[in-house]
N, C-alpha and C positions, 0 to 999 in steps of 0.2 A: 503493499500499499503507500509506503513512504518512496519508493521508486516511482510510482505514477505520479505523485505530487510534485516530484522534482521535475519529471518530464514536462508538465503541464506548465509549470512556471518559467522554464528556459523558453517554451515555445512561445509564450506571450511577450518576451521581451524582443521588441523591433527597434532598431534605432533609426531616428528621423533624420532626414539629411540635413546637415549643417548648412546654415545660410552663410553666404560670403559676406565679407566686410563692405563690398560696395553695394550690395543689395539691401543690406541693413541701414546704411547711411543715407543713401539717395542723394539726388543733387537738388540744391537750394539756388533759387533764381535770386541774386542780389543786383539791382540796378546800379546802385551808388555804394561807394565804399571809400577807404583810404588808404593809402600808400605811406609806409612809414620808412623812410631811407636813414641808415645809420651809416655815416660815412667817416671812418678814421683813416690814418695814415697806411695802416696794414690791411685792411678789408673794407668791403661794402657791403652791408647786409640789407636787403629788401623785404619787407613784410606785407603782404595785401591783405586788408581786413574789411570786415562789414563795419557799419556804423556802430555797433555796439562792442567792437573791440575784437571779435572771434576771427583767429586767423583763417583765411582762406586759402593762401599759398605763401610760401617764402623761399628765398634762394639768397644765395651769397657768391661772392666772386671765388672763393674757395671750394664752393659746391659744384661750380662750373669747371673745375680741372686747372684754376690758376694756381700756382704755387710761389712762395717766397715773395719778393719783392713786387712781382707782377699782380698779386691781388689788389693792390693798393692803386693801381692805374684806372683811368677814367674808362678805357675800353673794357676791361673787366667787370666795371660797375654797370655799364650798358648791357653787356651781355646777360649778368645776373638779373637785371630789372626786365629785359624782355622775356626772360624764361618764366620769371615769376608771374608776370602780367598775362602772358599767354595761357597760363595754366589757369588763372584766375577768370579770364574771359571765356575759356572753353568750357570750364566746368560750372560757372556761376552765373554767366551771362552779363559779366560786368561792363559797364558803358560809361561811367563817369566816376571820378574820384577826386578827393581832397588829398594834397601831397603835403606831409611832414617831414622836413629834412632836419636831420641832426648831425653835428659833428663838421669837421673842417678838412675832410679828405678830399682828393681829387675826383672822387666820384660822384660828387653833388651834382653837378650840373648834367653830366653824362646820363646819370639814372633818369633825372627830370625828363631829359629830352628822347629818352627811351619809351616813356610813358605816352607821349605823343606819336611816337614812331608807331607803336602797336595798334594805334587807332581808338584809344580811350580818352575821353573828354576830361580835361583838368579844370575843376571848379575853382581850386584855390591853391596857392603855395605858401605854406607858413614854414619860418625857421624856428624850430623848438631848440637850439643848441643852449645848453647852460652857459650863462655868463658869471665869471668870478666877481665877487663885490667886496673884497677885503677879507672875507673869512671869518674864523673865531678868534677870540682875543688868545695871544700866545701864553703858553705856559711860563710860570714863573713869576716873581715879584714885580710890582710896578715900579718903573724907574723915576727917580725924581726929577 
């Protein structure tokens, strides 16, 4: 009797097919978003987000095969921006963006030009580079 119960329980177990990652996530349609460009002397990082700040696509000069000092060039920044924007445009139907630029690297202007090259309308360009303003009081006693 115990053997018959075991057979019935094993027969009842049937694995359901697993859903793929793409099928679960689906594609969102985002008409307007933001492009965040972080341009340093050593690399340029581009993130394409929606208005809430959720990242749709990201790329960098290093992720596109540039190594060493070539990552900090304007050409590398343009290639990285084109790749990130093409992915966002293809997957999310992105057609207008606000551009936020941070940093003082060579890739600032090249990345902005790449946005218009891909065919995405630029609504505004904002420089959000932090500016030093004297900093905190130095450690130690006050001098007379």
